[in-house]
C-alpha positions, 0 to 999 in steps of 0.5 A, spaced: 506 032 324 498 034 321 492 036 326 486 037 322 480 041 325 473 043 323 474 051 325 466 053 323 461 048 326 455 049 330 450 045 336 444 048 339 447 053 343 446 057 337 440 059 339 439 067 336 437 066 328 438 073 325 431 070 321 425 074 323 420 068 322 424 063 326 425 068 332 417 069 333 417 061 334 423 060 339 427 056 333 434 055 334 439 055 329 442 048 330 439 042 332 445 039 334 448 036 340 455 038 342 456 031 343 452 028 337 458 033 332 464 032 338 463 024 334 462 026 327 469 030 328 472 024 331 468 018 327 471 024 319 478 024 321 479 031 324 484 031 331 481 037 334 475 038 336 471 046 337 465 049 336 463 056 334 457 057 335 454 064 335 457 069 341 456 063 345 462 058 349 455 054 352 455 048 347 464 048 346 463 047 354 459 041 355 464 038 351 470 041 354 471 035 358 472 030 352 478 029 349 482 034 343 477 039 345 478 046 345 473 053 345 470 058 340 465 062 338 463 065 332 463 073 334 458 078 331 462 084 331 460 090 328 462 098 325 461 103 330 460 107 324 453 104 321 453 098 326 455 093 320 456 085 322 461 081 321 462 074 323 469 072 326 471 066 329 475 067 335 479 060 336 482 057 342 479 061 347 478 061 355 471 063 358 475 070 360 476 071 353 469 070 351 467 074 357 471 080 354 470 078 347 463 080 348 464 085 352 467 088 345 464 086 339 460 092 338 467 096 335 470 092 329 477 097 332 476 096 339 476 087 338 481 086 334 486 090 337 484 086 344 484 079 339 492 081 337 493 083 345 492 076 347 494 073 341 488 070 340 487 066 334 482 069 330 479 069 322 474 073 319 468 067 317 466 068 309 468 074 309 464 076 302 457 074 306 453 081 308 451 079 315 446 083 315 446 086 308 450 092 309 457 090 308 460 095 304 467 095 298 470 100 303 468 096 310 471 089 305 478 094 305 478 095 313 478 087 313 484 086 308 488 092 313 485 090 320 486 082 319 490 078 317 486 071 317 480 069 313 476 062 312 477 061 305 473 055 304 465 055 308 462 049 307 455 051 305 456 058 302 457 059 295 463 056 292 465 062 287 464 066 294 470 061 297 475 062 289 473 069 290 477 069 296 483 066 294 483 069 288 483 076 292 486 075 298 492 070 296 494 076 291 494 082 296 502 086 295 505 091 300 502 096 294 496 095 296 495 094 303 500 100 304 495 103 299 489 101 304 491 102 310 493 111 307 486 111 305 482 108 311 487 110 315 488 104 320 493 100 322 495 093 319 498 088 324 504 084 323 510 085 318 506 083 311 499 084 313 499 083 306 501 076 305 493 073 308 493 067 312 486 061 310 482 058 314 477 052 312 470 049 316 464 046 314 459 052 317 454 046 318 448 047 324 444 041 322 449 035 323 449 034 316 455 036 313 460 036 320 468 036 318 467 035 311 470 042 310 477 043 315 483 046 317 489 043 316 496 044 319 503 041 319 505 044 326 505 041 332 499 045 336 501 049 342 497 051 348 494 056 351 493 057 358 498 052 359 494 047 358 495 040 354 492 040 348 489 032 348 487 033 356 480 036 353 481 042 358 477 049 356 481 054 353 487 049 349 489 052 344 489 046 338 492 048 332 489 052 328 495 058 331 499 055 326 502 060 321 501 055 316 496 051 314 491 047 308 484 047 308 480 041 305 474 039 303 468 041 299 464 048 299 456 049 298 452 051 292 447 055 294 448 063 295 445 063 302 440 069 302 443 071 294 447 076 298 454 073 298 459 076 295 454 081 292 460 087 293 465 083 289 461 081 283 457 088 282 463 092 284 469 088 282 473 094 279 476 098 284 479 092 289 481 086 283 485 093 279 488 095 285 491 087 286 496 083 281 494 077 281 499 072 279 496 066 281 495 060 276 487 059 278 481 062 274 474 063 278 470 057 276 464 053 279 468 046 279 473 049 285 480 049 281 487 048 286 490 055 287 497 057 288 498 063 291 504 068 294 500 068 301 500 059 302 498 053 298 491 051 299 489 044 297 481 043 295 481 035 297 475 031 296 469 029 301 472 024 306 469 017 307 462 019 312 457 015 314 451 019 310 449 019 303 452 025 299 447 030 296 449 031 288 447 038 291 453 038 293 457 035 290 
């Protein structure tokens, strides 16, 4: 059994844009209705549907009664030492967990411990993107120690950044992880924290690319809180809980805000020198096939969608 879901997609509930000018006009990040996201996901072959709006589950709750849905959110998380922000997808959560997550999101270390203790599936979104222009190589290394799951295929971020995530994060070794943990005095989670799992999602904000990038698992879905995976009960945890998964769909062509992956493009020496790159891939704009020690990933073509495909995204 396989199951597909776009694990990173927004609705009109994402209504607090980071851009100053949009806030002045009271404009949201997205105008897409939650039911429209649901319709597009189903039409484009998704087995499960969720919304990952910024720091809210309001949109996900609007469709929680529909079959095959579960609650998620994209959490704005901070490093307490300097206020650097990252985004983390919390997948298959309950309303109570959402409240706890929002209370803890100002401290990435406390939030990580909570997510692990609660067995909440979570994935660091677009890990090379400088959300508030503060991410450094030191903080990227801390993320590698703290988290075991990362978004390696983002539908709107530059495909070179996606390639880098798969290349570097998928080539870590035990020695590298031990060195990073010791350097930053952090404790990784799990018996093999150098083996990373990848997720994919469209990161759509406008309703155009919903479900053109996704995560696919090959094991049956599990449930959270005793809810039925097909019953649309709020809090249902669907297939993303599977330890092994494939990512599919397309990446974007534009470096959002001009700051994606600058820490790697400009300062690659320390991290790259630590990584034993044995994966059969080259970093290129043509998105080659990857085979990594972490898990095999398949980047497939865009599914049949009832829309014209702009050439800038092919």
